[in-house]
N, C-alpha and C positions, 0 to 999 in steps of 0.2 A: 288644491290640495290644503293652500293660506287659507280662505276661507272657512274650510272642513274641521281645520283645526285651530279659529278662532269662534267656529259654534261648539268645540269639546270643552272650551276654558272653563274652570270653575267662574260660578253665577257667583253675583254677588248674594249677601244674608236677606232676605226676606223675598227673595227674586224667585222662578220658577220656571225652568225649562217645558215646552211641547209642541209635539208636531201641527203644521200650520190647521189640517184637516178638523184639526181638537178644538179649533179658535174662531170657526165659521159654521154659517150658516147660508149655504149655496141658495142661488137666486133660482130661478126656472129659465131655462134657456129660450133666449129672444126668439119670435117670431120675424124680425124684420134684417134685412140685409144693408148692408152699407150706403148700397144704391137709394132706398128705399129712406134715407135723408129730405125730409123738407126743411129748406133755407128760410123758410118762413113760420117754422114749429115755433112751439111755449115753449118745449121744454129741452134738457140738454140732450144729445145722443152721443153716447157715448160709444167707438169705435177701437179699431185693435191697435192701435198707433197712439199719436200723441193730437190727433185732428176733434177737437170736439165739434161736433156738429149740430143742427138741431130738427125736432120731429114732435107730429101732432098730437102724439099720445103717449102717454108716461106709461113707464109699467113696475118703475118702482119709487118708493119714495121713507123721506130718511135718511140716513146714513148706510151709504154704500160706498163700497169700491170696487173699482172695474178695474182689470187686468186684458192685456193684449193677449192674444193667444196663438199668434204667426209672426216668424220674423223674429223680432227682441223685445225682451221684456219690459213693458210698459204700465204704468197703474196712475191711475186716477183715484181722490175721494169728491165724495159730493154729499150734500143735505139738504133733501127738497125730492120735488116729485121727477125723474128722471125717466131717461129712457137708452138701451143699447143694442146692438147689434147679435145677431146669431155666432159670430168670430170674438165675443170679449166675454170675460168669465165675469161675471158681477155676485157677489155676494155679499152677507152683511158677518158684521164682527160679536162675537159673543165677548172680547175684552171691550176697554177704548178704542172706538174706528180708528180713530185719527193714528192713536198711538201703533195699530197693526199698520197702519197705511206708510208711516212713516218705516215701519220695521221692514214694507217689503221696499217701501223705495229703497234704503238704503243699499239693499242686497242685490237691487236690478241688474248691473255685470254677471255675478254670482249667479243667479236665477236664472237667465239667460243660457249660460256656458254650462250648466248642470240638467238643467228641465225643458230645454227646445232643444227635440231632437227630429229628425229626419233628412232626407232626401230632399233635395230641394228647397222651396221655403219649410224651415224648419219651426216645430209647432210645441208650445205647452201640453208636457205627459201632465198631464190633472191626478193620474193616481201616483205617483212619485212623487210630484209637486207634494200634494197632501200628507202621504207618508213618512215622508223623508227630509223635505224641509223644517226647520228647527226654527223656533225664535223665542227670546228669553224677555220676561216681562217683569216688573214689578207685583206681587200680589194684591198690593193697597189699592183700593181705585183712585182713592185720591193721588196719587204721588202716580200712577197712569194717567192719570189728567193734567197734572202741576207738567209733566213733561213733554204731553201734546198741545199746549197751550206756549210754551215758551217755543218749539219747535212752527206753533202756527202764527205765533207772533212775527220771525223771520217770512217765513212764508208769503204774512197779507205786505210787510215793506216788500218782498221779493216784487210781488203783481205791481202791489203803486208803482213800482219804478219801473215797468212791463208797460204799463198801461202811460207814464209820462215818456219813457222813448216815441211809441207810437204817435202818441201826440206831438211831440217834436216832430218826428218825421214828416208828420203830416203838414204842420206846417211847413216846414222847407220846400215840401213838394210843390205847396201852394207858393210860394214866395219864387221857385226858382219858375215856375210857368209865368209870372209876372214882371217878372226882372228878366227873363231869360228873354220873352217876346216881345213885350214892352219899355221894358228899361226904365230909369228913372229920373225926372229932367233936373233941371241946377236946382230946383225950391225943393229936392226931394218926395215928388210926388212920382207916382206911378202914371205912363203916357197913359192916354186912351186915344181913338181915334177920334172923340168928340172934342177935345181942345188941345190936340196935338196933331202934326202931319204925319201921316204914316204912307205904303209907299209898296208894291209889289215888288216879291226876288224871290227865288227859286225855291225859296221855304214858306213861302206864304207872305203876310203882311207885316213890316217891318218899320220901326222908324226911322225918320226921312233918313236922319243924321248916321244910322247905322248901314255896315257894306256886310256883302256876305263875299268869306274869301277859303280858300279851298287849307287844308291844314298844309300843303306846301310850298303854298305860300306866306306864313306865318310863323314856321319853324323849320330844321332839319328833321328828318327821320333816319333812324339807324335801326334799320332791321337784325335782331339776334342770331346768333350763328353756335352754337353748342359745341364748347370745349369738349376735346376726348377725357373719355370718364375715369381714365388713371390722372390727370392732372389734378383733379378736384378732393379739396381736403377737407377736413370738418375741426379741423384743429386753427382756423385764423391766418390762416397764412396766405399772403397776397390781399386781394379785395374781395370782398363778398359777389358768389354768382349768383342769382337766378335763374332758372330752367323755364319757373311760367309762374303762370297767377297761386299755385299749390301754396309758393311762399308770398303770398302781397296777406296784408293785415287789412283792418276797416280800410287804412288812409294810405298808410305806409308799411314798406314790406317790412319781413321778417326772416331776413336769410339766415339758415344753417349752412351754406357750403361755403366754402372758396377756393379763387384758384392764382395761384403765382403768374400765370402766363392767358390771359385774357384775349378773346377776340373780338369781339365785340362789348363797347366800352357803351355805359350811358351816365354822361355829366351828371353834374349836382342842377337842381332847377331847371327839372325836367320830367314828363308825364309819361309812365310805363304802362305798355297796352296789352293784356292781352292780344296777341291773333290766331290764337288756335285754339277749340274749343273747350271750353266758351271765350266765346269770343269777345273781345269787349270790358272786359275787370278790365280796371285804373287802380293803378294806387300812383302818389305823386311820392316823386324824390328830389329833397329839398337841401341835401347835404353832402350826396356821398357820391362815388364812384361804384356802378355796379359794372360788373359780365353781367351779359343777358344772353340765355339761349336761345333754341330758336322758336318757342312758342309764343318770345317776349317780343315787342317793339318798344322804341323811345322817342318821344316828339320831347326837341328842345327850341323853344322859342326863342324866336329874332327880338321882338320890341314888343310885345302881347303880355299882358298879365298872367303869370303863369295859374295863378287859381280861377281864373277870371274863364281861359281856357279847361281846367280843370270842370270847375264845374259847367260849363258848358256841354262838353264833352258828356259827363253822367248824366243829362238832359235826356238827350240824342242817341243815349244807347243802343235805342231799338231799332234805332236808325244802321247803326254800327252793326250790328249784329245781322240785319237783312244782306247785307253786302255778301256774309259768310255762306249764307245759305244754297248757293247756287250750286257749291261742288259738292262732290259726292263726301270729303271728311271736310268740316267746316272751319275755314280758317280764313283768314286775309292776308294783301300781301304789300310790300309797300306803293305800288300803286293806285291799288284802292284807298287806300291812308293819304295819301298825296292830292287827289283827287275831293277825299270827302271834305264836304262845306258845311261851317255853323255861320251862327251871326257876329259882325265883330261891332260894337258899338266905339265912340272913341277911348282914346286908354283911359282920360281920368271916369270915364262912367264904369268902366270894367274894373276899377280901381273900387268905385265904390258899389259896385255889385256884389266883389267879390269881397268887401270887408262885411255885408250884412250877412252872407249865404257862411262866410267862416265863422261870426259869431253862431247861427243856429248849432253849427259843426260843432264847435269847442262845448256848449249844451248838452246835445247828443252823449258827447264821449265821457262828458263828465258823467252823467247819468249811468251809460252802460259802466265805466268803472266803477260807479255806485255799486251796482249791482251784482258785478262783481265778488265785490268784497264779500255782499253779502251769502252770495252762493259760496264761496268760503268758510263764512263762518257758518252758514246751516250744516255745511259738510261736518264741520268741526263741532260744533252740538249736536246734530246724530251721533256720532262716535262715542262722545263723552256719555249722554245721556241715554242712551238708548241699550249702551252695555253695564251700564250701572256705573263706570270710572267714576260720574261724578253723580250724586246721589243731590236731588231734592226735597228730600223725608221733612228735614231738618225744617224747612220753610212750608208746611202745609197748614201750621199752624199760625204763621205768621201773613198774614194774606198782602197787608201790605207791602211788606219788605218782598214777599215773593215778588211780588209784582214790578217792584223795582229792578229783582235781577231779570224778567223776563225781555222787560224795557234796554237792561242796562249796556248790552252789546249793541241792537242795533240803532241806538243814540251812541253810541261810542262811533260807529260805522259812517252814521248822517252827519258826525264833527269833522270825521277825517274827510268826508268828500268834498264837504265844502272848502275845504282847503287846498283842494287841487288845483 
């Protein structure tokens, strides 16, 4: 109802409201199924979801829009030769293509709620969508172009941030492979078996100075226990309560519940481990006391580096998952955790390794925070520009000033990001 009310608001002067079907030219239905995707194909292959695969044949060229038709609404824009699956709705636009793309993107939740219907997997009802979904846009092509240009600039910044995050993650994975299996010597060099002594271990070849230890040897393990639900509150009374990994953040917990009478408590400077499906998710607890439910366990190291163990457990996560797969309900108990083994260098080397990996973590966190700011900026700009609340028509004839406006918000976000 809220979205419907928004649609019927008075449109700005110089704008018009039309039915979706009036501004599109449908492309032919694709003969290709999703499983026809060719990972070595040259052309992007759009499917009914957010995954973009590849195909050796193209079906369309130029500016096209691709929408999912099953499950939930999703939309992609692409300029160039492309292909798409039979369950993807593809069309060209009679107005500025990017403007139409952003107009659809802005209302994806509404489109899913209003036009995806059916038992089981819901599907897009195309006739209803074409005849009842309405969009508003400026009549002048230059104003359409300028709105699309501003939003595209922010999108480009988001894509660049995505690429950087993935690049840093690949760098981190490579560093973990070297640092957590070979380590670094007193000269700061990665060890190798040609110049350093290695030995056999239950985990494979490791540096001679290292040891393999069980988690039960290096710290105390506390298994969670869920308190009665009547004792849990959201008013901040007592200490934070974590039922399972649902309250996990990227690195640190984000509690939403509290309890005054905790049963099992994870102390500060400990590692939180998900012990029920999905097994192996990790969070660091550096400062607080948390009540932990039965979905979690806590490892409190005695003398070893907390962050080193955190990074090492992250690296060996697949082995931790394997321990849970023998049971009907994927879970691990205290005994499995206590006997889980990982390699340990001397403490001073642990600290150096943890410092290096924490630096790349910090870089990833900063870039992720920057991307989140850009996403909020994009959302705000779409709300302002695609409704006409903020007009760009005064800048159309002042191209240099317009270009400054396009870049302004993104540059502000870049500046803020560097100060994080």
